[in-house]
Structure formats: C-alpha cells, structure tokens
PyMOL Python script that loads the backbone (N, CA, C, O; Angstrom):
from pymol import cmd

cmd.read_pdbstr("""\
ATOM      1  N   MET A   1       0.563  -1.069  -0.090  1.00  0.00           N
ATOM      2  CA  MET A   1       0.110   0.236  -0.037  1.00  0.00           C
ATOM      3  C   MET A   1       0.969   1.057  -0.195  1.00  0.00           C
ATOM      4  O   MET A   1       2.070   1.040   0.354  1.00  0.00           O
ATOM      5  N   PRO A   2       0.459   2.086  -1.165  1.00  0.00           N
ATOM      6  CA  PRO A   2       1.684   3.482  -0.834  1.00  0.00           C
ATOM      7  C   PRO A   2       1.146   4.270   0.454  1.00  0.00           C
ATOM      8  O   PRO A   2       0.003   4.353   0.904  1.00  0.00           O
ATOM      9  N   ARG A   3       2.690   4.973   1.017  1.00  0.00           N
ATOM     10  CA  ARG A   3       2.422   5.292   1.864  1.00  0.00           C
ATOM     11  C   ARG A   3       1.177   7.024   2.455  1.00  0.00           C
ATOM     12  O   ARG A   3       0.847   7.576   3.505  1.00  0.00           O
ATOM     13  N   SER A   4       0.926   7.198   0.898  1.00  0.00           N
ATOM     14  CA  SER A   4      -0.306   8.581   0.954  1.00  0.00           C
ATOM     15  C   SER A   4      -1.319   7.759   1.174  1.00  0.00           C
ATOM     16  O   SER A   4      -2.012   8.189   2.097  1.00  0.00           O
ATOM     17  N   GLU A   5      -1.870   6.357   0.548  1.00  0.00           N
ATOM     18  CA  GLU A   5      -3.022   5.701   0.973  1.00  0.00           C
ATOM     19  C   GLU A   5      -2.976   5.506   2.475  1.00  0.00           C
ATOM     20  O   GLU A   5      -3.842   6.036   3.172  1.00  0.00           O
ATOM     21  N   ALA A   6      -1.992   4.759   3.022  1.00  0.00           N
ATOM     22  CA  ALA A   6      -2.191   4.579   4.686  1.00  0.00           C
ATOM     23  C   ALA A   6      -2.295   5.759   5.194  1.00  0.00           C
ATOM     24  O   ALA A   6      -3.177   5.799   6.052  1.00  0.00           O
ATOM     25  N   VAL A   7      -1.676   6.899   4.993  1.00  0.00           N
ATOM     26  CA  VAL A   7      -1.835   8.104   5.970  1.00  0.00           C
ATOM     27  C   VAL A   7      -3.870   8.064   5.310  1.00  0.00           C
ATOM     28  O   VAL A   7      -4.669   7.839   6.219  1.00  0.00           O
ATOM     29  N   ARG A   8      -4.343   8.224   4.211  1.00  0.00           N
ATOM     30  CA  ARG A   8      -5.598   8.773   4.453  1.00  0.00           C
ATOM     31  C   ARG A   8      -6.448   7.584   5.001  1.00  0.00           C
ATOM     32  O   ARG A   8      -7.518   7.773   5.579  1.00  0.00           O
ATOM     33  N   GLN A   9      -6.074   6.724   4.851  1.00  0.00           N
ATOM     34  CA  GLN A   9      -6.928   5.719   5.556  1.00  0.00           C
ATOM     35  C   GLN A   9      -6.612   5.455   7.324  1.00  0.00           C
ATOM     36  O   GLN A   9      -7.364   4.799   8.045  1.00  0.00           O
ATOM     37  N   ALA A  10      -5.757   5.906   7.634  1.00  0.00           N
ATOM     38  CA  ALA A  10      -5.728   6.064   9.045  1.00  0.00           C
ATOM     39  C   ALA A  10      -6.355   7.097   9.773  1.00  0.00           C
ATOM     40  O   ALA A  10      -6.989   7.013  10.825  1.00  0.00           O
ATOM     41  N   LEU A  11      -5.995   8.466   8.808  1.00  0.00           N
ATOM     42  CA  LEU A  11      -6.855   9.527   9.220  1.00  0.00           C
ATOM     43  C   LEU A  11      -8.456   9.440   9.277  1.00  0.00           C
ATOM     44  O   LEU A  11      -9.194   9.931  10.131  1.00  0.00           O
ATOM     45  N   GLU A  12      -8.771   8.755   8.249  1.00  0.00           N
ATOM     46  CA  GLU A  12     -10.493   8.337   8.104  1.00  0.00           C
ATOM     47  C   GLU A  12     -10.481   7.609   9.330  1.00  0.00           C
ATOM     48  O   GLU A  12     -11.083   8.274  10.173  1.00  0.00           O
ATOM     49  N   THR A  13      -9.857   6.017  10.021  1.00  0.00           N
ATOM     50  CA  THR A  13     -10.336   5.351  10.964  1.00  0.00           C
ATOM     51  C   THR A  13     -10.338   6.407  12.435  1.00  0.00           C
ATOM     52  O   THR A  13     -11.327   6.527  13.158  1.00  0.00           O
ATOM     53  N   ARG A  14      -9.207   7.005  12.634  1.00  0.00           N
ATOM     54  CA  ARG A  14      -8.841   7.705  13.929  1.00  0.00           C
ATOM     55  C   ARG A  14      -9.977   9.161  14.074  1.00  0.00           C
ATOM     56  O   ARG A  14     -10.396   9.726  15.084  1.00  0.00           O
ATOM     57  N   ALA A  15     -10.195   9.403  12.783  1.00  0.00           N
ATOM     58  CA  ALA A  15     -10.895  11.022  12.921  1.00  0.00           C
ATOM     59  C   ALA A  15     -12.262  10.679  13.870  1.00  0.00           C
ATOM     60  O   ALA A  15     -12.572  11.543  14.691  1.00  0.00           O
ATOM     61  N   ARG A  16     -12.692  10.042  13.829  1.00  0.00           N
ATOM     62  CA  ARG A  16     -14.369   9.707  14.434  1.00  0.00           C
ATOM     63  C   ARG A  16     -14.066   9.723  16.335  1.00  0.00           C
ATOM     64  O   ARG A  16     -14.677  10.351  17.199  1.00  0.00           O
ATOM     65  N   PRO A  17     -12.948   8.814  16.461  1.00  0.00           N
ATOM     66  CA  PRO A  17     -12.675   8.281  18.023  1.00  0.00           C
ATOM     67  C   PRO A  17     -12.410  10.094  18.467  1.00  0.00           C
ATOM     68  O   PRO A  17     -13.124  10.678  19.282  1.00  0.00           O
ATOM     69  N   ILE A  18     -11.441  10.633  17.852  1.00  0.00           N
ATOM     70  CA  ILE A  18     -11.045  11.556  18.417  1.00  0.00           C
ATOM     71  C   ILE A  18     -11.542  12.910  18.660  1.00  0.00           C
ATOM     72  O   ILE A  18     -11.469  13.634  19.653  1.00  0.00           O
ATOM     73  N   VAL A  19     -12.183  13.107  17.247  1.00  0.00           N
ATOM     74  CA  VAL A  19     -13.408  13.900  17.124  1.00  0.00           C
ATOM     75  C   VAL A  19     -14.472  13.863  18.572  1.00  0.00           C
ATOM     76  O   VAL A  19     -14.821  14.897  19.141  1.00  0.00           O
ATOM     77  N   LEU A  20     -14.822  12.696  18.945  1.00  0.00           N
ATOM     78  CA  LEU A  20     -15.834  12.341  20.125  1.00  0.00           C
ATOM     79  C   LEU A  20     -14.880  12.736  21.197  1.00  0.00           C
ATOM     80  O   LEU A  20     -15.137  13.739  21.863  1.00  0.00           O
ATOM     81  N   SER A  21     -13.770  12.024  21.436  1.00  0.00           N
ATOM     82  CA  SER A  21     -13.393  12.390  22.668  1.00  0.00           C
ATOM     83  C   SER A  21     -13.071  13.427  23.014  1.00  0.00           C
ATOM     84  O   SER A  21     -12.937  13.597  24.226  1.00  0.00           O
ATOM     85  N   THR A  22     -12.815  14.547  22.082  1.00  0.00           N
ATOM     86  CA  THR A  22     -12.518  16.064  22.219  1.00  0.00           C
ATOM     87  C   THR A  22     -13.771  16.802  22.140  1.00  0.00           C
ATOM     88  O   THR A  22     -13.760  17.995  22.440  1.00  0.00           O
ATOM     89  N   LEU A  23     -14.885  16.216  21.759  1.00  0.00           N
ATOM     90  CA  LEU A  23     -16.260  17.096  21.872  1.00  0.00           C
ATOM     91  C   LEU A  23     -16.866  16.740  23.307  1.00  0.00           C
ATOM     92  O   LEU A  23     -17.420  17.564  24.035  1.00  0.00           O
ATOM     93  N   THR A  24     -16.660  15.247  23.637  1.00  0.00           N
ATOM     94  CA  THR A  24     -16.760  15.014  25.208  1.00  0.00           C
ATOM     95  C   THR A  24     -15.947  15.977  26.098  1.00  0.00           C
ATOM     96  O   THR A  24     -16.595  16.351  27.076  1.00  0.00           O
ATOM     97  N   SER A  25     -15.033  16.341  26.037  1.00  0.00           N
ATOM     98  CA  SER A  25     -13.921  16.950  27.198  1.00  0.00           C
ATOM     99  C   SER A  25     -14.467  18.232  27.137  1.00  0.00           C
ATOM    100  O   SER A  25     -15.170  18.641  28.061  1.00  0.00           O
ATOM    101  N   VAL A  26     -14.235  18.879  26.205  1.00  0.00           N
ATOM    102  CA  VAL A  26     -14.357  20.340  25.934  1.00  0.00           C
ATOM    103  C   VAL A  26     -15.885  20.999  26.602  1.00  0.00           C
ATOM    104  O   VAL A  26     -16.082  21.963  27.342  1.00  0.00           O
ATOM    105  N   LEU A  27     -17.066  19.745  25.807  1.00  0.00           N
ATOM    106  CA  LEU A  27     -18.178  20.149  26.430  1.00  0.00           C
ATOM    107  C   LEU A  27     -18.689  19.631  27.836  1.00  0.00           C
ATOM    108  O   LEU A  27     -19.792  19.673  28.379  1.00  0.00           O
ATOM    109  N   GLY A  28     -17.937  19.323  28.066  1.00  0.00           N
ATOM    110  CA  GLY A  28     -17.701  19.016  29.894  1.00  0.00           C
ATOM    111  C   GLY A  28     -17.332  19.756  30.493  1.00  0.00           C
ATOM    112  O   GLY A  28     -17.933  19.984  31.543  1.00  0.00           O
ATOM    113  N   MET A  29     -16.400  20.365  30.224  1.00  0.00           N
ATOM    114  CA  MET A  29     -15.871  21.898  30.583  1.00  0.00           C
ATOM    115  C   MET A  29     -16.629  22.727  30.483  1.00  0.00           C
ATOM    116  O   MET A  29     -17.039  23.242  31.523  1.00  0.00           O
ATOM    117  N   ALA A  30     -17.149  23.221  29.131  1.00  0.00           N
ATOM    118  CA  ALA A  30     -18.150  23.899  29.028  1.00  0.00           C
ATOM    119  C   ALA A  30     -18.649  24.913  30.000  1.00  0.00           C
ATOM    120  O   ALA A  30     -18.574  26.140  29.940  1.00  0.00           O
ATOM    121  N   PRO A  31     -19.291  23.967  31.111  1.00  0.00           N
ATOM    122  CA  PRO A  31     -20.404  25.334  32.258  1.00  0.00           C
ATOM    123  C   PRO A  31     -19.413  25.602  33.378  1.00  0.00           C
ATOM    124  O   PRO A  31     -19.719  26.470  34.196  1.00  0.00           O
ATOM    125  N   LEU A  32     -18.248  24.948  33.510  1.00  0.00           N
ATOM    126  CA  LEU A  32     -17.042  25.607  34.256  1.00  0.00           C
ATOM    127  C   LEU A  32     -16.897  26.755  33.624  1.00  0.00           C
ATOM    128  O   LEU A  32     -17.042  27.753  34.330  1.00  0.00           O
ATOM    129  N   ILE A  33     -16.521  27.008  31.899  1.00  0.00           N
ATOM    130  CA  ILE A  33     -16.057  28.263  31.023  1.00  0.00           C
ATOM    131  C   ILE A  33     -17.220  29.410  31.457  1.00  0.00           C
ATOM    132  O   ILE A  33     -16.995  30.520  31.939  1.00  0.00           O
ATOM    133  N   PHE A  34     -18.094  29.007  31.246  1.00  0.00           N
ATOM    134  CA  PHE A  34     -19.440  29.889  30.844  1.00  0.00           C
ATOM    135  C   PHE A  34     -20.452  30.610  31.983  1.00  0.00           C
ATOM    136  O   PHE A  34     -20.809  31.785  32.060  1.00  0.00           O
ATOM    137  N   MET A  35     -20.807  29.340  32.920  1.00  0.00           N
ATOM    138  CA  MET A  35     -21.421  29.620  34.216  1.00  0.00           C
ATOM    139  C   MET A  35     -21.224  30.113  35.137  1.00  0.00           C
ATOM    140  O   MET A  35     -21.053  29.281  36.028  1.00  0.00           O
ATOM    141  N   PRO A  36     -21.114  31.438  35.582  1.00  0.00           N
ATOM    142  CA  PRO A  36     -20.929  31.955  37.241  1.00  0.00           C
ATOM    143  C   PRO A  36     -20.920  30.987  38.066  1.00  0.00           C
ATOM    144  O   PRO A  36     -21.069  29.803  37.764  1.00  0.00           O
ATOM    145  N   GLY A  37     -20.731  31.459  39.230  1.00  0.00           N
ATOM    146  CA  GLY A  37     -21.223  30.376  40.329  1.00  0.00           C
ATOM    147  C   GLY A  37     -19.721  30.405  41.232  1.00  0.00           C
ATOM    148  O   GLY A  37     -18.666  30.986  40.975  1.00  0.00           O
ATOM    149  N   LEU A  38     -20.079  29.587  42.307  1.00  0.00           N
ATOM    150  CA  LEU A  38     -19.202  29.908  43.580  1.00  0.00           C
ATOM    151  C   LEU A  38     -17.844  28.930  43.380  1.00  0.00           C
ATOM    152  O   LEU A  38     -17.841  27.703  43.470  1.00  0.00           O
ATOM    153  N   GLY A  39     -16.994  29.568  43.163  1.00  0.00           N
ATOM    154  CA  GLY A  39     -15.946  28.787  43.272  1.00  0.00           C
ATOM    155  C   GLY A  39     -15.489  28.891  41.340  1.00  0.00           C
ATOM    156  O   GLY A  39     -14.328  28.620  41.031  1.00  0.00           O
ATOM    157  N   ALA A  40     -16.002  29.092  40.779  1.00  0.00           N
ATOM    158  CA  ALA A  40     -16.089  29.195  39.022  1.00  0.00           C
ATOM    159  C   ALA A  40     -14.948  30.113  38.403  1.00  0.00           C
ATOM    160  O   ALA A  40     -14.221  29.777  37.468  1.00  0.00           O
ATOM    161  N   GLU A  41     -14.909  31.386  39.109  1.00  0.00           N
ATOM    162  CA  GLU A  41     -13.500  32.113  38.935  1.00  0.00           C
ATOM    163  C   GLU A  41     -12.240  31.713  39.121  1.00  0.00           C
ATOM    164  O   GLU A  41     -11.280  32.341  38.674  1.00  0.00           O
ATOM    165  N   ILE A  42     -12.142  30.607  39.814  1.00  0.00           N
ATOM    166  CA  ILE A  42     -10.461  30.229  40.287  1.00  0.00           C
ATOM    167  C   ILE A  42     -10.618  28.913  39.318  1.00  0.00           C
ATOM    168  O   ILE A  42      -9.625  28.389  38.813  1.00  0.00           O
ATOM    169  N   TYR A  43     -11.682  28.523  39.145  1.00  0.00           N
ATOM    170  CA  TYR A  43     -11.167  27.481  37.738  1.00  0.00           C
ATOM    171  C   TYR A  43     -11.716  27.479  36.526  1.00  0.00           C
ATOM    172  O   TYR A  43     -11.851  26.534  35.748  1.00  0.00           O
ATOM    173  N   ARG A  44     -11.973  28.408  36.433  1.00  0.00           N
ATOM    174  CA  ARG A  44     -12.479  29.308  34.707  1.00  0.00           C
ATOM    175  C   ARG A  44     -11.040  29.142  33.700  1.00  0.00           C
ATOM    176  O   ARG A  44     -10.963  28.544  32.626  1.00  0.00           O
ATOM    177  N   GLY A  45     -10.336  29.621  34.178  1.00  0.00           N
ATOM    178  CA  GLY A  45      -9.178  29.870  33.532  1.00  0.00           C
ATOM    179  C   GLY A  45      -8.542  28.513  33.022  1.00  0.00           C
ATOM    180  O   GLY A  45      -8.187  28.226  31.879  1.00  0.00           O
ATOM    181  N   LEU A  46      -8.493  27.756  34.180  1.00  0.00           N
ATOM    182  CA  LEU A  46      -8.057  26.059  33.788  1.00  0.00           C
ATOM    183  C   LEU A  46      -8.663  25.212  32.955  1.00  0.00           C
ATOM    184  O   LEU A  46      -8.241  24.187  32.420  1.00  0.00           O
ATOM    185  N   ALA A  47      -9.868  25.837  32.891  1.00  0.00           N
ATOM    186  CA  ALA A  47     -10.485  25.107  32.008  1.00  0.00           C
ATOM    187  C   ALA A  47     -10.662  25.199  30.733  1.00  0.00           C
ATOM    188  O   ALA A  47     -10.909  24.354  29.874  1.00  0.00           O
ATOM    189  N   GLY A  48     -10.478  26.542  30.696  1.00  0.00           N
ATOM    190  CA  GLY A  48     -10.251  27.452  28.960  1.00  0.00           C
ATOM    191  C   GLY A  48      -8.909  27.095  28.166  1.00  0.00           C
ATOM    192  O   GLY A  48      -8.620  27.136  26.970  1.00  0.00           O
ATOM    193  N   VAL A  49      -7.952  26.595  29.740  1.00  0.00           N
ATOM    194  CA  VAL A  49      -6.905  26.649  28.606  1.00  0.00           C
ATOM    195  C   VAL A  49      -6.614  25.041  28.346  1.00  0.00           C
ATOM    196  O   VAL A  49      -5.854  24.633  27.468  1.00  0.00           O
ATOM    197  N   VAL A  50      -7.277  24.282  29.170  1.00  0.00           N
ATOM    198  CA  VAL A  50      -7.623  22.830  28.992  1.00  0.00           C
ATOM    199  C   VAL A  50      -8.003  22.415  27.362  1.00  0.00           C
ATOM    200  O   VAL A  50      -7.435  21.930  26.382  1.00  0.00           O
ATOM    201  N   ALA A  51      -9.728  23.086  27.863  1.00  0.00           N
ATOM    202  CA  ALA A  51     -10.204  22.862  26.650  1.00  0.00           C
ATOM    203  C   ALA A  51      -9.866  23.530  25.057  1.00  0.00           C
ATOM    204  O   ALA A  51     -10.509  23.061  24.118  1.00  0.00           O
ATOM    205  N   GLY A  52      -8.953  24.512  24.813  1.00  0.00           N
ATOM    206  CA  GLY A  52      -8.287  24.926  24.118  1.00  0.00           C
ATOM    207  C   GLY A  52      -7.242  24.182  23.689  1.00  0.00           C
ATOM    208  O   GLY A  52      -7.164  23.843  22.508  1.00  0.00           O
ATOM    209  N   GLY A  53      -6.423  23.882  24.499  1.00  0.00           N
ATOM    210  CA  GLY A  53      -5.702  22.640  23.989  1.00  0.00           C
ATOM    211  C   GLY A  53      -6.091  21.524  23.649  1.00  0.00           C
ATOM    212  O   GLY A  53      -5.540  20.829  22.795  1.00  0.00           O
ATOM    213  N   MET A  54      -7.024  21.250  24.244  1.00  0.00           N
ATOM    214  CA  MET A  54      -7.634  20.151  23.397  1.00  0.00           C
ATOM    215  C   MET A  54      -8.496  20.073  22.080  1.00  0.00           C
ATOM    216  O   MET A  54      -8.666  18.923  21.673  1.00  0.00           O
ATOM    217  N   ILE A  55      -9.118  21.163  21.279  1.00  0.00           N
ATOM    218  CA  ILE A  55      -8.945  22.000  20.473  1.00  0.00           C
ATOM    219  C   ILE A  55      -8.396  22.164  19.345  1.00  0.00           C
ATOM    220  O   ILE A  55      -8.897  21.982  18.236  1.00  0.00           O
ATOM    221  N   VAL A  56      -6.971  22.640  19.708  1.00  0.00           N
ATOM    222  CA  VAL A  56      -5.735  22.726  18.959  1.00  0.00           C
ATOM    223  C   VAL A  56      -5.029  21.602  18.623  1.00  0.00           C
ATOM    224  O   VAL A  56      -4.604  21.359  17.493  1.00  0.00           O
ATOM    225  N   GLY A  57      -4.863  20.708  19.884  1.00  0.00           N
ATOM    226  CA  GLY A  57      -4.236  19.556  19.405  1.00  0.00           C
ATOM    227  C   GLY A  57      -4.966  18.092  18.868  1.00  0.00           C
ATOM    228  O   GLY A  57      -4.497  16.971  18.673  1.00  0.00           O
ATOM    229  N   THR A  58      -6.705  18.812  18.690  1.00  0.00           N
ATOM    230  CA  THR A  58      -7.140  17.664  17.231  1.00  0.00           C
ATOM    231  C   THR A  58      -7.194  18.387  16.271  1.00  0.00           C
ATOM    232  O   THR A  58      -7.631  17.925  15.218  1.00  0.00           O
ATOM    233  N   THR A  59      -6.663  20.055  16.367  1.00  0.00           N
ATOM    234  CA  THR A  59      -6.370  20.309  14.656  1.00  0.00           C
ATOM    235  C   THR A  59      -5.116  20.055  14.322  1.00  0.00           C
ATOM    236  O   THR A  59      -4.881  19.869  13.128  1.00  0.00           O
ATOM    237  N   PHE A  60      -4.185  19.998  15.154  1.00  0.00           N
ATOM    238  CA  PHE A  60      -2.726  19.245  14.639  1.00  0.00           C
ATOM    239  C   PHE A  60      -3.389  18.063  14.226  1.00  0.00           C
ATOM    240  O   PHE A  60      -4.025  18.117  13.174  1.00  0.00           O
ATOM    241  N   THR A  61      -3.367  17.418  14.617  1.00  0.00           N
ATOM    242  CA  THR A  61      -3.893  15.456  14.493  1.00  0.00           C
ATOM    243  C   THR A  61      -4.411  15.667  13.330  1.00  0.00           C
ATOM    244  O   THR A  61      -4.168  14.627  12.717  1.00  0.00           O
ATOM    245  N   TRP A  62      -5.280  16.743  12.268  1.00  0.00           N
ATOM    246  CA  TRP A  62      -6.021  16.578  11.179  1.00  0.00           C
ATOM    247  C   TRP A  62      -4.955  17.312  10.525  1.00  0.00           C
ATOM    248  O   TRP A  62      -5.193  17.057   9.345  1.00  0.00           O
ATOM    249  N   PHE A  63      -4.176  17.882  10.532  1.00  0.00           N
ATOM    250  CA  PHE A  63      -3.313  18.876   9.511  1.00  0.00           C
ATOM    251  C   PHE A  63      -1.762  18.352   9.668  1.00  0.00           C
ATOM    252  O   PHE A  63      -1.013  17.812   8.854  1.00  0.00           O
ATOM    253  N   LEU A  64      -1.619  18.653  10.762  1.00  0.00           N
ATOM    254  CA  LEU A  64       0.026  18.522  10.950  1.00  0.00           C
ATOM    255  C   LEU A  64       0.463  16.985  10.994  1.00  0.00           C
ATOM    256  O   LEU A  64       1.613  16.724  10.640  1.00  0.00           O
ATOM    257  N   MET A  65      -0.365  15.973  11.399  1.00  0.00           N
ATOM    258  CA  MET A  65       0.190  14.668  11.965  1.00  0.00           C
ATOM    259  C   MET A  65       0.294  13.901  10.629  1.00  0.00           C
ATOM    260  O   MET A  65       1.271  13.164  10.496  1.00  0.00           O
ATOM    261  N   PRO A  66      -0.866  14.017   9.329  1.00  0.00           N
ATOM    262  CA  PRO A  66      -0.369  13.432   8.046  1.00  0.00           C
ATOM    263  C   PRO A  66       0.644  14.305   7.027  1.00  0.00           C
ATOM    264  O   PRO A  66       1.215  13.682   6.132  1.00  0.00           O
ATOM    265  N   SER A  67       0.879  15.842   7.176  1.00  0.00           N
ATOM    266  CA  SER A  67       1.842  15.827   6.646  1.00  0.00           C
ATOM    267  C   SER A  67       3.640  15.371   6.978  1.00  0.00           C
ATOM    268  O   SER A  67       4.675  15.196   6.336  1.00  0.00           O
ATOM    269  N   LEU A  68       3.120  15.330   8.516  1.00  0.00           N
ATOM    270  CA  LEU A  68       4.842  14.491   9.066  1.00  0.00           C
ATOM    271  C   LEU A  68       4.826  12.829   8.579  1.00  0.00           C
ATOM    272  O   LEU A  68       5.776  12.134   8.220  1.00  0.00           O
ATOM    273  N   LEU A  69       3.628  12.540   8.687  1.00  0.00           N
ATOM    274  CA  LEU A  69       3.436  11.210   8.186  1.00  0.00           C
ATOM    275  C   LEU A  69       4.183  10.989   6.995  1.00  0.00           C
ATOM    276  O   LEU A  69       5.119  10.192   6.944  1.00  0.00           O
ATOM    277  N   ARG A  70       3.683  11.864   5.775  1.00  0.00           N
ATOM    278  CA  ARG A  70       4.121  11.951   4.934  1.00  0.00           C
ATOM    279  C   ARG A  70       5.355  12.538   4.175  1.00  0.00           C
ATOM    280  O   ARG A  70       5.489  12.816   2.984  1.00  0.00           O
ATOM    281  N   LEU A  71       6.380  12.660   5.434  1.00  0.00           N
ATOM    282  CA  LEU A  71       7.582  13.658   4.694  1.00  0.00           C
ATOM    283  C   LEU A  71       8.840  12.446   4.100  1.00  0.00           C
ATOM    284  O   LEU A  71       9.725  12.634   3.265  1.00  0.00           O
ATOM    285  N   GLY A  72       8.523  11.239   4.856  1.00  0.00           N
ATOM    286  CA  GLY A  72       9.354  10.185   4.183  1.00  0.00           C
ATOM    287  C   GLY A  72       9.238   9.659   3.099  1.00  0.00           C
ATOM    288  O   GLY A  72      10.082   8.851   2.711  1.00  0.00           O
ATOM    289  N   GLU A  73       7.980  10.054   2.231  1.00  0.00           N
ATOM    290  CA  GLU A  73       7.874   9.431   1.287  1.00  0.00           C
ATOM    291  C   GLU A  73       8.670  10.043   0.194  1.00  0.00           C
ATOM    292  O   GLU A  73       8.845  11.248   0.016  1.00  0.00           O
ATOM    293  N   ALA A  74       9.200   8.909  -0.624  1.00  0.00           N
ATOM    294  CA  ALA A  74       9.662   8.900  -1.843  1.00  0.00           C
ATOM    295  C   ALA A  74       9.363  10.028  -3.158  1.00  0.00           C
ATOM    296  O   ALA A  74       8.318   9.852  -3.783  1.00  0.00           O
ATOM    297  N   ALA A  75       9.884  10.687  -3.397  1.00  0.00           N
ATOM    298  CA  ALA A  75       9.418  11.740  -4.509  1.00  0.00           C
ATOM    299  C   ALA A  75       9.780  11.112  -5.502  1.00  0.00           C
ATOM    300  O   ALA A  75      10.818  10.449  -5.497  1.00  0.00           O
ATOM    301  N   PRO A  76       8.764  11.231  -6.831  1.00  0.00           N
ATOM    302  CA  PRO A  76       9.190  10.444  -8.217  1.00  0.00           C
ATOM    303  C   PRO A  76       9.943  11.452  -8.542  1.00  0.00           C
ATOM    304  O   PRO A  76       9.804  12.664  -8.382  1.00  0.00           O
ATOM    305  N   VAL A  77      11.208  10.462  -9.278  1.00  0.00           N
ATOM    306  CA  VAL A  77      12.352  10.518 -10.314  1.00  0.00           C
ATOM    307  C   VAL A  77      12.302  11.362 -11.233  1.00  0.00           C
ATOM    308  O   VAL A  77      11.890  10.895 -12.296  1.00  0.00           O
ATOM    309  N   THR A  78      12.592  12.553 -11.240  1.00  0.00           N
ATOM    310  CA  THR A  78      12.995  13.219 -12.315  1.00  0.00           C
ATOM    311  C   THR A  78      14.422  13.375 -13.025  1.00  0.00           C
ATOM    312  O   THR A  78      15.536  13.302 -12.505  1.00  0.00           O
ATOM    313  N   SER A  79      14.116  13.581 -14.195  1.00  0.00           N
ATOM    314  CA  SER A  79      15.666  13.460 -15.131  1.00  0.00           C
ATOM    315  C   SER A  79      15.902  15.126 -15.300  1.00  0.00           C
ATOM    316  O   SER A  79      14.990  15.913 -15.553  1.00  0.00           O
ATOM    317  N   ASN A  80      17.020  15.417 -15.147  1.00  0.00           N
ATOM    318  CA  ASN A  80      17.777  16.359 -15.416  1.00  0.00           C
ATOM    319  C   ASN A  80      18.500  16.943 -16.673  1.00  0.00           C
ATOM    320  O   ASN A  80      19.152  17.966 -16.885  1.00  0.00           O
ATOM    321  N   VAL A  81      18.034  15.655 -17.565  1.00  0.00           N
ATOM    322  CA  VAL A  81      18.213  15.483 -19.072  1.00  0.00           C
ATOM    323  C   VAL A  81      17.337  16.110 -20.027  1.00  0.00           C
ATOM    324  O   VAL A  81      16.226  15.600 -20.175  1.00  0.00           O
ATOM    325  N   SER A  82      17.627  17.076 -20.666  1.00  0.00           N
ATOM    326  CA  SER A  82      16.599  17.268 -21.800  1.00  0.00           C
ATOM    327  C   SER A  82      16.284  16.135 -23.096  1.00  0.00           C
ATOM    328  O   SER A  82      17.132  15.468 -23.690  1.00  0.00           O
ATOM    329  N   ALA A  83      15.020  16.144 -23.292  1.00  0.00           N
ATOM    330  CA  ALA A  83      14.747  15.388 -24.435  1.00  0.00           C
ATOM    331  C   ALA A  83      15.903  15.422 -25.304  1.00  0.00           C
ATOM    332  O   ALA A  83      16.614  14.422 -25.396  1.00  0.00           O
ATOM    333  N   ALA A  84      16.152  16.446 -25.932  1.00  0.00           N
ATOM    334  CA  ALA A  84      17.248  16.784 -26.850  1.00  0.00           C
ATOM    335  C   ALA A  84      19.006  16.144 -26.535  1.00  0.00           C
ATOM    336  O   ALA A  84      19.807  15.648 -27.328  1.00  0.00           O
ATOM    337  N   GLU A  85      19.085  16.336 -25.515  1.00  0.00           N
ATOM    338  CA  GLU A  85      20.274  15.519 -24.941  1.00  0.00           C
ATOM    339  C   GLU A  85      20.482  13.558 -24.848  1.00  0.00           C
ATOM    340  O   GLU A  85      21.431  12.785 -24.715  1.00  0.00           O
ATOM    341  N   GLN A  86      19.597  13.488 -24.942  1.00  0.00           N
ATOM    342  CA  GLN A  86      19.594  12.110 -24.490  1.00  0.00           C
ATOM    343  C   GLN A  86      19.937  10.982 -25.825  1.00  0.00           C
ATOM    344  O   GLN A  86      20.363   9.831 -25.725  1.00  0.00           O
ATOM    345  N   PRO A  87      19.622  11.683 -26.966  1.00  0.00           N
ATOM    346  CA  PRO A  87      20.386  10.646 -28.052  1.00  0.00           C
ATOM    347  C   PRO A  87      21.882  10.621 -28.218  1.00  0.00           C
ATOM    348  O   PRO A  87      22.650   9.674 -28.387  1.00  0.00           O
ATOM    349  N   LEU A  88      22.128  12.163 -28.105  1.00  0.00           N
ATOM    350  CA  LEU A  88      23.770  12.103 -27.849  1.00  0.00           C
ATOM    351  C   LEU A  88      24.306  11.272 -26.377  1.00  0.00           C
ATOM    352  O   LEU A  88      25.433  10.799 -26.227  1.00  0.00           O
ATOM    353  N   LEU A  89      23.205  11.240 -25.380  1.00  0.00           N
ATOM    354  CA  LEU A  89      24.004  10.204 -24.214  1.00  0.00           C
ATOM    355  C   LEU A  89      23.840   9.227 -24.792  1.00  0.00           C
ATOM    356  O   LEU A  89      24.948   8.918 -25.231  1.00  0.00           O
ATOM    357  N   ALA A  90      23.175   8.560 -25.065  1.00  0.00           N
ATOM    358  CA  ALA A  90      22.788   6.871 -25.918  1.00  0.00           C
ATOM    359  C   ALA A  90      23.975   6.709 -26.764  1.00  0.00           C
ATOM    360  O   ALA A  90      24.548   5.629 -26.618  1.00  0.00           O
ATOM    361  N   ALA A  91      24.338   7.295 -27.376  1.00  0.00           N
ATOM    362  CA  ALA A  91      25.587   7.326 -28.363  1.00  0.00           C
ATOM    363  C   ALA A  91      27.202   7.132 -27.912  1.00  0.00           C
ATOM    364  O   ALA A  91      28.145   6.677 -28.559  1.00  0.00           O
ATOM    365  N   ASP A  92      27.121   7.767 -26.271  1.00  0.00           N
ATOM    366  CA  ASP A  92      28.832   7.774 -26.274  1.00  0.00           C
ATOM    367  C   ASP A  92      28.595   6.423 -25.806  1.00  0.00           C
ATOM    368  O   ASP A  92      29.545   5.683 -25.550  1.00  0.00           O
TER     369      ASP A  92
END
""", "prot")
cmd.dss("prot")
cmd.show_as("cartoon", "prot")
cmd.util.cbc("prot")
cmd.orient("prot")
C-alpha cells in the first residue's frame, strides 16, 4: 500500500474517535467556563486552557500529523537531462 493511501486511511479510521473524545471533554468543561458560580472564577482559566489545548491538539492531528507522516515519502524521480540531449548520451 502506498504511504499516502495508508496515511489517508489511518486518518479516516481515527478521525471519529478523536473528535468524539475532544467534544466530550470540551463540552464537559463548558459549564465551568461559561456559567458563573461559587468557585468558578478560580477554575475558569484552567478549564479554558485545557479546552483550548484539546481543540488545538485535534486540529494538529488533522493537519500536522498527516504531513509529518508523509515526510519520508519518496519523491518521483525526474531526470535533469532534456529530451534533445538523450540521443547524445545514448551514442556515447
């Protein structure tokens, strides 16, 4: 299987569990972030940072990880010899 196909298939397979775990965590912290109450002002900043970090982490998983996984992929081999020079090389 080519590397690009493997990366695409892995991202499709893992996208749903990643999104669901991020949504449950962020939505679970939403009341702490948005609702005023006794003690909420102490933990509001912490909940905002954790929720924001999870959202950024999920975004990086979608965009940064596939590009990092494809870094070692072999580039197509191209020749620097023009078509006009090829008969000259064959004659040597």
